[in-house]
N, C-alpha and C positions, 0 to 999 in steps of 0.2 A: 225389744227385750234382750239386751246384750248378754244377760246372765244365762239365758237359755242357750245361746250360741257357744258360750264358754263351756257349759255343761256337756254339750255334744262333743266338743273338742276334747275334753278331758277323758270321756269314755272311749272315743275311737282312736285317739292318738297312740296308745300303747300297742294297738293292733296293726298299725300301718306297716311297720317293719316286717312283721310276720306275713302279712298279705303279699309283700313283694318278693318273698323268698320262695324258691321252688324246693319242696321237700317231699318226703314220702307221704305225708298226710294229705297232699293234694289229691290223691286218688281215693281217699276214704269216701264211703257212702254217707250222705246226710242222714243223721239219726242212728248211725251204726253203733256208737258208743252207748246210746241209751238202750238199743235193742238187745244188748248183752243180758240185761236183767229185766224180766217182764214186770216185776214189781216196781223197779225204778221208772220204767216207761209209763206205767199207769199213774204213779205219783206225779211225774213230770207233766203228763197230759192233764191231770186234774189241776195242777198249778197253772198251766197255760190257759185253761178254760177260765180259771178264777181271774187271771190277769186281763183276759179279753172282756169278761163280764164287768170288771172294774172300769175298763176303758169305756164301755157302753154307758155305764152309769154316769161317768164324767161328761160324756157327749150329750146324753139325754137331759141331764140336769143343768147343762150350760153353766157350770160352776165358774166362779171368778178365777181368772188366770188359768183357764182350762188347758191351754196348750202346755204351759209350764208343768202342770200336774201330770199331763199325759207323758211328757218327756221323762219326768222322774219315774213314772210307772214303767215305761219302756226300758230305761236304763237298769232299774232294779230287776226286772224280769230277765233282761239279757245277762246280767251278772249271775243270777241264780241258774239260768240254763247253762251257762259256761261251766259252772261248778258241777252241775249234775252230769254234764257230758265229759267229766274227767279232764276239764280244761283243754279239750281238743277243739280248736277253732274250726278245723276243716269239717268235722262231723256235724257242725251246726250251720254250715254254709258261709262262715266268715273267712272267705279266701278271696284273693285278688283276681286270679286268673280263672275264667270259666273252664269247665271240663272240656268243652269242644274247641276252646281257643277263641280269641277275639275276632278272627276273620269270619268264623261261622256266625257268631252273634251279631256282628255288624251287618251281614247280609240279611239275617232274620229281622233285625231292627228296621232296615231300609224297606223290606217288603211289607212289614206290618205298618210302618209309617205311611207308605204309599197307599195301602188299602184303606187306612183310616182317613187319609186326606181325600181320597176319591169318594168314600161314603159320606163324609161330612159335606163335601162340595155338592153332592147330589141332593142331600137334605136341604142345603142352602138354596139351591135352584128351585126345588119343589116348593119351599116356603115362599119364594118370590113369585113363582108362576101361580100358585094356588092362593096367594095372599093369606097365608096362615101365620098367626102370631104365636111366638114361643114365649114362655113365662120368664122373660128377662125384663124386669122392671127398671133396672138401673144400668147405666153404661158400665162396661168392665173396668175395674180399677187397674190402671197402668202405672201405679206408683211402686217404688222399689220394695217396700215392705210386703204388700200382697204378692208381688212377683216372687219374692224369696220364699214365702210360704208355699206357693204353688209349685215351684220348680225344685226346691231343695228340702225344706223343712218337713212338709207333709209326706213326700215320698220316703224320706229317711225314717220318720216316725212310724208311718203305717207299715212299711216293709219290715221294720224291726219287730213290731208287735204281731202283724198278721201273716208274715212269712216265717221269720226266724223263730219267734217264740211259739207260735201256734202250730206251724206245719212240721217242725222238727220232731216233736214227740208223736204227733199223729202219724207221720210217715213210718216211724218205728213200730207203731201199734197196729195200724190197719192197712198199710201199703199205700202206693202212690195214687191209685185211681180214686179211692174213697177220700183220701187227703185232699186231692184237687177239688173234688165235688164239695166237700164240707168247707174247705177254705174259701172257695169262690162264693158259696152261699152266705157265709158269715161276712165276707167283704161287701157283698151287695147289701146285706142288712145294715152294715155300718153307714152306708150312704143314705139309706132310708132314715136312719137316726140323725144324720146331718141335715136332712130335709131336701136333698137333691138326688132323688132316685132317678135312674135312667138306664136305658139299655147299654150304654157305653160302660157305666160302672158295673153293671151286672156281668158283662162279658169280661171286663178287665180283671176281675177277681180270679176267674178260672185261668185266664191267660198268664197272669203274673205267678200264680201258684205253679202252673206247668213250667214256666221259665225258671223259677227258683229251683225246682226239683231236678229238672233236666240239666241245668248249668252247674248245679251244686255251688253256686256263688250268689250272694246277696247283691252283688254289683249289678247283675243283669236285670232283675226285677226293679231295682231302684232306677236304673237308666230308662227302662221301658215305661215305668210309672211317670217319670218326669217328662218323657217325650209325649206320652198320652195326654198329660195335663196341658202341655204346650199346644197340641193340636186342638184340644177342646177350647182352650182360651182363644186361639186364633179364630175358631169358628164363631165364638161369641162376639168377638170384635167385628168380624165380617158381617154377622147378622145385624148387629146394632147399628153400624154405620152405613151399611149398604141397603138395608131393607126397612128398618123402622123409621 
């Protein structure tokens, strides 16, 4: 679907230059510009909930060209959030450099990746020893298009909607702890709507929400999301070809 790729490029291209610049906005708190006005924060939160509800409807109804419609929804929501935040990209988390720097988040990513690999390896060994079958009816699709969905398009789409659009007003309204709790729960519910609930998706929602708020940059949860998808895909491939 080449038009979808062009659509993403058009919406993100104007921001690339500002991401790369170091300016005073880099130290702004996510949601700060919304928190100035309580009324604005509530309206923005209601708008975010409406956008998430619309996304759930698209997923549950399995509408034709669902991904394209979800992209349009995410872009529209992102533009509205940008305007409501007084066109301050940093206060909605659209910055290139994480608050703690790349070295810190590289170490965090390595540690989290290693933990995930060890856990999935233990599950794989347990399935082999106990002769337990997992609900994988078909071999994983190793074609370019599904791989692009897994590693790029879905991380970008879901992080835009469920981190930027949803968490930014919630953070200004109720603080970080409740925002992480609610954001993680909604992300887990999304995967129930997809039809692939699992403990990995449940934990991932809380982890990605925490990473987004702590780093103050959407780059970190997008990277972690893509890495997590890669680890789970490698697990499915290993299970299918080594055990089934």
